[in-house]
C-alpha positions in Angstrom: -98.1 -4.3 -101.4 -97.4 -7.3 -99.2 -95.9 -6.3 -95.8 -94.6 -8.6 -93.1 -94.6 -6.8 -89.7 -92.2 -8.4 -87.3 -92.0 -7.5 -83.7 -88.6 -7.9 -82.0 -88.1 -10.8 -79.6 -88.0 -10.5 -75.8 -85.6 -8.1 -74.2 -83.5 -8.5 -71.1 -85.7 -6.0 -69.3 -87.7 -7.2 -66.4 -91.5 -7.3 -66.9 -93.1 -3.9 -66.0 -90.2 -1.7 -67.3 -91.0 1.1 -69.7 -88.2 0.9 -72.2 -89.6 2.6 -75.3 -86.6 4.1 -77.2 -83.9 2.9 -74.8 -81.5 0.6 -76.7 -81.9 -2.6 -74.6 -80.5 -6.0 -75.5 -82.6 -9.0 -76.6 -82.8 -12.1 -74.4 -80.7 -15.1 -75.4 -80.8 -17.7 -76.7 -82.7 -16.4 -79.7 -81.6 -18.8 -82.6 -84.8 -20.9 -82.3 -87.2 -18.0 -82.3 -85.3 -16.3 -85.2 -85.6 -19.5 -87.2 -89.3 -19.7 -86.6 -89.7 -16.0 -87.6 -87.7 -16.6 -90.9 -89.9 -19.6 -91.7 -92.9 -17.2 -91.9 -91.3 -14.7 -94.2 -91.0 -14.5 -98.0 -87.8 -15.8 -99.6 -87.1 -12.4 -101.2 -87.9 -9.0 -99.8 -86.9 -5.4 -99.0 -86.1 -5.1 -95.3 -86.7 -2.0 -93.1 -85.8 -2.0 -89.4 -85.8 0.2 -86.4 -82.2 1.1 -85.6 -82.6 -0.1 -82.0 -80.6 -3.2 -81.5 -83.5 -5.4 -80.3 -84.8 -5.0 -83.9 -81.6 -4.5 -85.9 -80.0 -7.8 -84.6 -83.1 -9.7 -85.8 -83.3 -7.8 -89.1 -79.6 -8.4 -89.9 -80.2 -12.1 -89.2 -83.1 -12.1 -91.6 -81.0 -10.3 -94.1 -78.4 -13.1 -94.0 -81.0 -15.9 -94.4 -83.2 -14.6 -97.2 -82.6 -13.0 -100.7 -82.5 -9.4 -99.6 -83.2 -6.8 -102.2 -82.2 -4.0 -99.8 -81.8 -3.4 -96.1 -82.3 -0.1 -94.4 -82.7 1.1 -90.8 -85.1 4.0 -90.3 -85.5 6.2 -87.2 -89.3 6.5 -87.9 -89.6 2.8 -87.0 -88.4 3.3 -83.4 -90.8 2.6 -80.5 -92.6 5.4 -78.8 -90.4 7.9 -77.0 -91.3 7.6 -73.3 -89.1 10.5 -72.3 -88.8 10.8 -68.5 -90.4 7.4 -68.1 -87.7 5.5 -70.0 -86.3 2.5 -68.0 -88.6 3.2 -65.1 -91.0 0.7 -63.7 -94.5 1.5 -64.6 -95.3 1.3 -60.9 -92.8 4.1 -60.1 -94.3 6.6 -62.5 -96.3 9.1 -60.5 -100.1 8.6 -60.8 -100.6 12.3 -61.6 -98.5 11.8 -64.7 -99.5 8.2 -65.6 -103.2 8.4 -65.1 -104.0 11.2 -67.6 -101.8 9.5 -70.2 -103.5 6.2 -69.6 -106.8 7.9 -70.2 -105.7 9.6 -73.4 -102.4 8.2 -74.6 -103.3 9.2 -78.2 -103.0 12.9 -77.5 -101.1 13.3 -74.2 -97.4 13.6 -74.6 -95.1 11.9 -72.1 -92.8 14.5 -70.4 -89.8 14.9 -72.7 -91.3 12.2 -75.0 -94.1 11.9 -77.5 -97.8 11.1 -77.8 -99.1 8.1 -79.8 -100.3 10.6 -82.4 -96.8 11.8 -82.9 -95.6 8.2 -83.3 -98.4 7.5 -85.7 -97.5 10.6 -87.8 -93.9 9.5 -88.2 -95.0 5.9 -89.1 -97.5 7.2 -91.7 -94.7 9.3 -93.2 -92.6 6.1 -93.5 -95.5 4.2 -95.1 -95.9 7.1 -97.6 -92.3 6.8 -98.6 -92.5 3.0 -99.3 -95.9 2.8 -100.9 -94.5 2.5 -104.4 -92.4 -0.5 -103.7 -93.5 -3.6 -105.6 -91.5 -6.3 -103.8 -92.6 -7.8 -100.5 -91.5 -5.7 -97.5 -90.4 -6.9 -94.1 -90.6 -4.3 -91.3 -88.8 -5.3 -88.1 -90.0 -3.0 -85.3 -91.9 -2.6 -82.0 -95.4 -3.2 -80.7 -96.3 0.5 -80.8 -95.2 1.0 -84.4 -96.9 -2.2 -85.5 -100.2 -1.2 -83.8 -99.9 2.2 -85.6 -99.5 0.4 -88.9 -102.5 -1.9 -88.2 -104.6 1.2 -87.3 -103.5 2.8 -90.5 -104.3 -0.3 -92.6 -107.7 -0.9 -91.1 -108.6 2.7 -90.5 -109.1 1.9 -86.8 -109.1 4.9 -84.4 -105.8 5.2 -82.6 -107.5 5.0 -79.2 -108.2 1.3 -80.1 -104.6 0.5 -81.0 -104.1 -1.7 -78.0 -106.9 -4.0 -79.1 -104.3 -5.3 -81.6 -102.2 -7.9 -79.7 -98.6 -8.0 -80.9 -96.5 -10.7 -79.2 -92.7 -10.8 -79.1 -91.4 -12.4 -82.3 -94.8 -12.3 -84.0 -95.1 -12.0 -87.7 -98.2 -10.3 -89.1 -98.8 -10.3 -92.9 -100.8 -7.4 -94.3 -101.5 -5.8 -97.7 -101.4 -2.1 -98.1 
């Protein structure tokens, strides 16, 4: 199956803010970057998107511009839940909380949030549900989810997930 992984474009959040599952706006103007993204996508596809507006705005725009077989938002495609850290500056997270997580983000759960393993399990569940699709698939999501999918595809250990650079508005084509 041909999959196009699309990361949302830049948000209005200042650099250094942990915004995970917070539903933040995307930065405007975005027409030019949206057009660039669409130029890298197939002309006909099934579209799945995170329901967070930084993804769904882009996904709906793609839906209007290509021959969409179907469009669906899926909770499993949301970014990692950073719990108590949501909308805080990384610098204001107490080191006694942040440092252990930085050393083992795969297994350590953020207070009132989730671990990367938990994110990976929900993403794997999503991938299992779509594996029988024959048409190209576009997934509009977040860096954490895309890194998880890339680890799944390449059988890379989760602790190496951040070796996969995923830029705002980037399209990554893979086969599963």
